[in-house]
C-alpha positions as CSV (number, residue, x, y, z in Angstrom):
1,M,99.1,98.7,65.6
2,T,102.5,98.6,64.1
3,A,105.5,98.0,66.3
4,Y,108.5,100.3,65.6
5,D,112.1,99.4,66.3
6,L,113.3,102.7,67.9
7,T,116.9,101.6,67.4
8,K,116.6,102.0,63.6
9,L,115.3,105.6,63.7
10,P,117.7,108.3,62.7
11,Q,119.7,109.5,65.7
12,R,119.0,113.1,66.4
13,A,119.3,115.3,69.4
14,S,116.1,115.5,71.5
15,E,114.1,118.7,71.4
16,S,111.3,120.1,73.6
17,A,107.9,120.7,72.0
18,S,107.9,123.6,69.6
19,D,105.6,126.6,69.9
20,G,103.5,125.1,67.1
21,E,103.2,121.7,68.8
22,H,102.2,123.5,72.1
23,E,99.5,125.4,70.2
24,Q,98.1,122.4,68.4
25,S,98.1,120.3,71.5
26,A,96.4,123.0,73.5
27,A,93.7,123.4,70.9
28,A,93.1,119.6,70.7
29,Y,93.0,119.3,74.5
30,E,90.5,122.1,74.8
31,L,88.2,120.6,72.2
32,L,88.3,117.1,73.6
33,F,88.6,117.3,77.3
34,E,88.5,120.6,79.0
35,Q,84.8,120.9,78.9
36,H,84.5,117.7,80.9
37,L,86.8,118.5,83.7
38,K,87.1,120.8,86.7
39,P,89.8,123.4,86.2
40,A,92.2,121.8,88.7
41,T,91.9,118.4,87.1
42,A,92.2,119.9,83.6
43,S,95.5,121.6,84.5
44,L,96.9,118.4,85.9
45,L,96.1,116.3,82.9
46,A,97.1,118.8,80.2
47,P,100.8,118.1,80.3
48,I,100.2,114.4,80.0
49,F,98.0,114.9,77.0
50,E,100.6,117.2,75.4
51,L,103.3,114.6,75.8
52,G,101.2,112.0,74.0
53,F,100.1,114.4,71.4
54,V,103.6,115.6,70.5
55,S,104.9,112.0,70.6
56,G,102.2,111.0,68.1
57,V,103.1,114.0,65.8
58,R,106.8,113.2,65.8
59,F,106.2,109.5,65.1
60,G,103.7,110.2,62.4
61,H,100.6,108.8,64.0
62,T,98.3,111.8,63.8
63,G,96.8,111.5,60.3
64,M,93.2,112.7,60.3
65,A,91.3,109.5,59.7
66,L,87.9,111.2,60.5
67,A,88.6,114.9,60.2
68,G,85.8,117.1,61.6
69,V,84.0,114.2,63.3
70,P,83.9,114.8,67.1
71,L,84.3,112.0,69.7
72,P,81.1,111.2,71.6
73,P,81.1,112.7,75.1
74,G,80.8,109.2,76.6
75,D,84.1,108.1,74.9
76,V,85.8,111.1,76.4
77,A,84.4,110.4,79.8
78,V,85.5,106.7,79.7
79,A,89.0,107.8,78.6
80,L,89.3,110.3,81.4
81,G,87.5,108.3,84.1
82,P,90.5,106.3,85.4
83,L,92.6,109.5,85.9
84,A,90.0,112.1,86.7
85,W,88.3,110.2,89.5
86,R,91.5,110.1,91.4
87,L,92.1,113.8,91.1
88,A,88.7,115.3,91.9
89,D,86.4,115.2,94.9
90,I,82.7,114.7,94.3
91,N,80.1,116.1,96.6
92,P,76.3,116.1,96.6
93,G,75.0,118.6,94.1
94,D,78.0,118.1,91.7
95,M,77.3,117.3,88.1
96,V,78.8,114.1,86.7
97,L,78.8,112.1,83.5
98,Y,77.6,108.5,84.1
99,H,79.3,105.8,82.0
100,G,78.6,102.7,83.9
101,T,76.9,99.4,83.0
102,L,73.4,100.9,82.7
103,T,74.1,102.1,79.1
104,E,70.6,103.5,78.7
105,L,71.4,106.0,81.5
106,H,74.7,107.2,80.2
107,G,75.0,111.0,80.3
108,Q,74.8,113.9,82.6
109,H,73.4,113.4,86.2
110,R,73.6,115.2,89.5
111,V,74.9,113.5,92.7
112,S,72.1,113.4,95.2
113,Q,73.7,111.3,97.9
114,I,77.0,109.6,98.8
115,T,77.2,106.4,100.8
116,R,80.7,105.8,102.2
117,G,81.4,102.2,103.1
118,R,84.5,100.7,104.7
119,T,86.0,99.8,101.4
120,E,84.0,101.6,98.7
121,T,82.1,104.8,98.2
122,R,78.8,104.6,96.2
123,Y,77.0,107.5,94.5
124,H,73.3,108.0,94.1
125,L,72.5,110.0,91.0
126,E,69.5,111.9,89.7
127,R,68.7,113.4,86.3
128,L,66.5,116.2,85.2
129,E,63.2,115.0,83.6
130,Y,60.5,117.5,82.6
131,G,61.9,120.1,84.9
132,A,62.2,118.0,88.0
133,W,65.1,116.0,89.5
134,V,64.3,112.3,89.5
135,S,66.3,109.5,91.1
136,S,68.1,107.6,88.3
137,V,71.1,105.5,89.3
138,H,71.6,103.9,92.7
139,N,75.0,102.7,94.1
140,A,77.1,103.9,91.2
141,R,80.8,103.1,91.6
142,R,83.4,105.9,91.4
143,R,84.9,104.5,88.2
144,S,81.5,104.8,86.5
145,I,81.2,108.6,86.9
146,T,83.4,111.5,85.8
147,P,83.1,114.9,87.5
148,Q,82.1,117.9,85.3
149,R,82.8,121.5,86.2
């Protein structure tokens, strides 16, 4: 990544995001993240995403290297995990994306049980196989799952 000396940039008055930047940011956010988050979490993260998006546009870092190629859902879940897990409660029956160390089990699961210890909460997950819910991941950490709506 290239480091830029911000003191050498042309000095201009600051401006809030334009209507076009708002629209582009909202469209990108919806495509990438909104489907993976509960509405309350999505509304909290959207302004942070817009700030980064508009900053990238204004500094010229948004060239389309792989135009039309979507990000894998697991990458999105990993990116959102550190923020989303702090913002959303997870309850038994909720759907989550698992992105922990058991890579062969990455993907959508349902929380079957929650074990709350003194220092850490663990989640027991199950996945749908041939029309039946089957136990799949035991003792998953909170950072390894991302809530879905």
